[in-house]
C-alpha positions as CSV (number, residue, x, y, z in Angstrom):
1,M,5.9,-7.0,25.4
2,N,8.9,-5.2,23.6
3,S,10.8,-5.4,20.2
4,H,12.5,-8.4,21.8
5,T,9.3,-10.7,22.9
6,I,8.2,-9.7,19.4
7,S,10.9,-10.9,17.1
8,L,10.4,-14.0,19.5
9,Y,6.9,-14.7,18.7
10,A,7.9,-14.0,14.8
11,A,10.4,-16.7,15.1
12,A,7.7,-19.2,16.4
13,I,5.5,-18.2,14.4
14,R,7.6,-18.9,11.0
15,H,8.8,-22.4,12.5
16,A,4.8,-23.4,13.1
17,I,3.9,-22.1,9.1
18,L,6.7,-24.1,8.1
19,D,5.9,-27.4,9.6
20,H,2.1,-27.1,8.6
21,E,3.0,-26.3,5.6
22,A,1.2,-29.6,3.7
23,D,-1.8,-29.2,6.2
24,I,-2.3,-25.4,4.7
25,E,-1.5,-26.1,1.2
26,C,-4.2,-29.0,1.2
27,L,-7.0,-26.6,2.3
28,D,-6.6,-23.9,-0.1
29,R,-6.0,-26.3,-3.2
30,E,-9.4,-27.5,-2.1
31,I,-11.5,-24.3,-2.1
32,G,-9.0,-21.7,-2.1
33,D,-6.9,-19.5,-4.6
34,G,-3.7,-21.7,-4.4
35,D,-1.2,-18.9,-2.9
36,H,-2.3,-18.5,0.8
37,Y,0.6,-20.7,2.0
38,I,3.1,-19.0,-0.6
39,N,1.7,-15.5,0.6
40,M,2.1,-16.8,4.3
41,K,5.7,-18.1,4.3
42,R,6.8,-15.0,2.3
43,G,5.4,-12.8,5.2
44,C,7.1,-15.2,8.2
45,E,10.5,-14.8,6.6
46,V,10.2,-11.2,5.7
47,I,9.1,-10.1,9.5
48,A,12.0,-13.0,10.7
49,G,14.6,-10.7,8.6
50,M,13.6,-7.9,10.2
51,T,15.2,-8.8,14.3
52,D,17.7,-6.1,13.8
53,E,15.6,-3.3,12.4
54,L,13.4,-3.7,15.2
55,T,15.7,-4.1,18.1
56,T,15.5,-0.7,19.1
57,L,12.2,0.1,18.6
58,S,9.1,0.3,21.2
59,A,6.7,-2.2,20.8
60,S,4.4,0.0,18.8
61,D,7.0,1.4,16.1
62,A,8.1,-2.3,15.7
63,L,4.7,-3.2,14.7
64,N,3.9,-0.4,12.5
65,K,7.5,-1.0,11.0
66,I,6.2,-4.5,10.2
67,G,2.7,-3.8,8.8
68,M,4.4,-1.6,6.9
69,K,7.0,-4.1,5.4
70,L,3.8,-6.9,4.5
71,L,2.0,-3.9,2.7
72,S,4.8,-3.8,0.7
73,T,5.8,-7.4,0.3
74,I,2.8,-9.5,0.3
75,G,0.2,-10.3,-2.4
76,G,-2.7,-10.9,-2.6
77,A,-5.5,-10.4,0.0
78,S,-3.2,-11.9,3.0
79,G,-1.2,-8.5,2.4
80,P,-3.2,-6.0,3.0
81,L,-5.1,-7.5,5.7
82,F,-2.4,-8.5,8.2
83,A,-0.8,-5.4,7.7
84,S,-4.0,-3.7,9.1
85,F,-3.8,-6.2,11.6
86,F,-0.2,-4.9,13.0
87,M,-0.7,-1.3,11.9
88,S,-3.9,-0.9,13.9
89,M,-2.1,-2.8,16.7
90,S,0.4,-0.2,16.5
91,K,-1.8,2.9,16.9
92,T,-3.5,1.4,19.9
93,L,-0.5,0.9,21.9
94,K,1.1,4.6,20.8
95,G,2.6,5.9,23.5
96,S,2.9,3.0,26.1
97,E,6.0,2.8,27.7
98,T,4.9,-0.3,29.8
99,L,2.4,-3.0,28.3
100,N,0.4,-5.2,30.9
101,T,-2.2,-8.0,29.3
102,L,-5.0,-6.0,29.2
103,Q,-3.5,-3.3,27.2
104,M,-2.1,-6.2,24.5
105,A,-6.0,-7.7,24.5
106,L,-7.0,-4.5,23.5
107,A,-4.6,-4.2,20.8
108,F,-5.4,-7.3,19.7
109,E,-9.0,-6.5,19.2
110,A,-8.2,-3.9,17.6
111,G,-6.2,-5.0,14.9
112,V,-9.0,-8.0,14.4
113,Q,-11.4,-5.4,13.9
114,A,-9.1,-3.6,11.3
115,I,-8.9,-7.1,9.5
116,M,-12.9,-6.8,9.3
117,Q,-13.1,-3.3,8.4
118,R,-10.7,-4.1,5.2
119,G,-11.7,-7.3,4.2
120,K,-15.8,-6.3,4.6
121,A,-16.1,-9.2,6.8
122,Q,-17.5,-11.1,9.7
123,A,-17.5,-14.1,11.7
124,G,-19.3,-16.9,10.0
125,E,-18.4,-16.5,6.3
126,K,-15.5,-19.2,6.6
127,T,-12.6,-16.7,6.6
128,M,-9.9,-16.4,9.3
129,L,-11.8,-14.5,11.2
130,D,-13.7,-17.1,13.1
131,V,-11.0,-18.1,14.8
132,L,-9.7,-14.3,15.4
133,I,-12.6,-13.2,16.6
134,P,-14.0,-15.6,19.2
135,V,-10.0,-15.3,20.6
136,A,-10.0,-11.8,20.2
137,N,-13.3,-11.4,22.6
138,T,-11.7,-14.5,24.9
139,F,-8.5,-12.5,25.2
140,K,-10.4,-9.2,26.6
141,Q,-12.7,-10.9,28.6
142,M,-10.2,-13.1,30.4
143,A,-7.6,-9.9,30.7
144,E,-9.7,-7.8,32.2
145,Q,-10.7,-10.9,34.7
146,D,-6.7,-10.5,35.8
147,K,-6.0,-14.2,34.6
148,S,-2.5,-15.2,34.3
149,G,-0.8,-15.4,31.0
150,Q,-0.5,-19.4,31.5
151,E,-4.4,-19.5,32.1
152,I,-5.0,-17.0,29.1
153,A,-2.6,-18.9,26.4
154,T,-3.9,-22.2,27.6
155,A,-7.8,-20.9,27.2
156,L,-6.7,-18.7,23.4
157,K,-5.1,-22.7,22.1
158,Q,-8.6,-23.8,22.7
159,V,-10.4,-21.1,21.8
160,A,-8.8,-21.1,18.1
161,S,-9.0,-24.8,17.5
162,T,-12.7,-24.5,17.8
163,G,-13.2,-21.3,15.7
164,L,-10.9,-23.2,13.2
165,E,-13.1,-26.3,13.4
166,S,-16.5,-24.2,13.4
167,T,-15.3,-23.4,9.7
168,R,-15.8,-26.8,8.4
169,N,-19.5,-26.8,7.6
170,M,-19.8,-22.7,6.8
171,L,-21.2,-21.9,3.6
172,A,-18.5,-19.6,2.5
173,T,-19.5,-16.1,1.3
174,K,-15.8,-14.2,0.8
175,G,-13.0,-15.4,-1.5
176,R,-12.7,-17.7,-4.6
177,A,-14.5,-20.6,-2.1
178,S,-17.9,-18.4,-2.0
179,G,-17.8,-19.4,-5.7
180,L,-17.8,-23.1,-4.6
181,G,-21.4,-22.9,-2.9
182,E,-22.4,-26.2,-1.2
183,R,-19.0,-28.0,-2.3
184,A,-17.1,-25.3,0.0
185,I,-19.3,-27.4,3.2
186,G,-17.3,-30.2,4.9
187,H,-13.5,-28.2,4.3
188,L,-11.7,-26.2,6.8
189,D,-10.5,-22.6,6.0
190,A,-7.0,-22.5,4.9
191,G,-7.1,-18.8,6.4
192,A,-8.1,-20.2,9.7
193,K,-6.4,-23.1,9.8
194,S,-2.9,-20.3,9.6
195,C,-4.6,-18.4,12.2
196,E,-5.1,-21.3,14.2
197,V,-1.4,-22.2,13.9
198,M,-0.1,-18.7,14.6
199,I,-1.8,-18.5,17.5
200,H,-0.9,-22.2,19.2
201,A,2.5,-20.8,18.5
202,V,2.0,-17.8,20.2
203,C,0.9,-19.3,23.3
204,D,3.3,-22.2,23.3
205,A,6.0,-19.4,23.5
206,V,4.5,-18.1,26.3
207,L,3.2,-21.3,28.3
208,I,7.3,-21.8,28.1
209,S,8.3,-18.9,29.2
């Protein structure tokens, strides 16, 4: 992975988020704060506009620059959480000239752990982590088994969808949804949906490459 690849994935994510505007907004209106999609769209637009800035940077420096930009431009909880994700990935990849699949899996795992620490959350609390944690675990396991990029991408799409669906019958313990108690049960989490959409977009880009 290099800065060019990062820009390609960012473009794929932006298109996917825009395509799923109605789905994400509907979920957020049901049990969220109502501003999740706006913040996700803003973040995608910001990253998409950084292509020229990222061209000459290493993958590590590009990810750090993205994290810093998100931290200063996205409001709500999403900005700090995703900024932590990218900056932690950057730190993990620092000094690596050529990146293999396992290095990327370990960087992704570190990014997810940063979200957990920043948000003081874990799996089972009806958040984006119910998608991200199982995806990170599967990514690392398959990379350690030296599976192909196509095999990993196919598996991660399924894991992301399963993680999203798992939030439906969870009791929310974080964010605005936590105040709804059992009324939140039966609804998918908007943050988990956004993460599923983004993971599918990147995996689809891998599958057609």
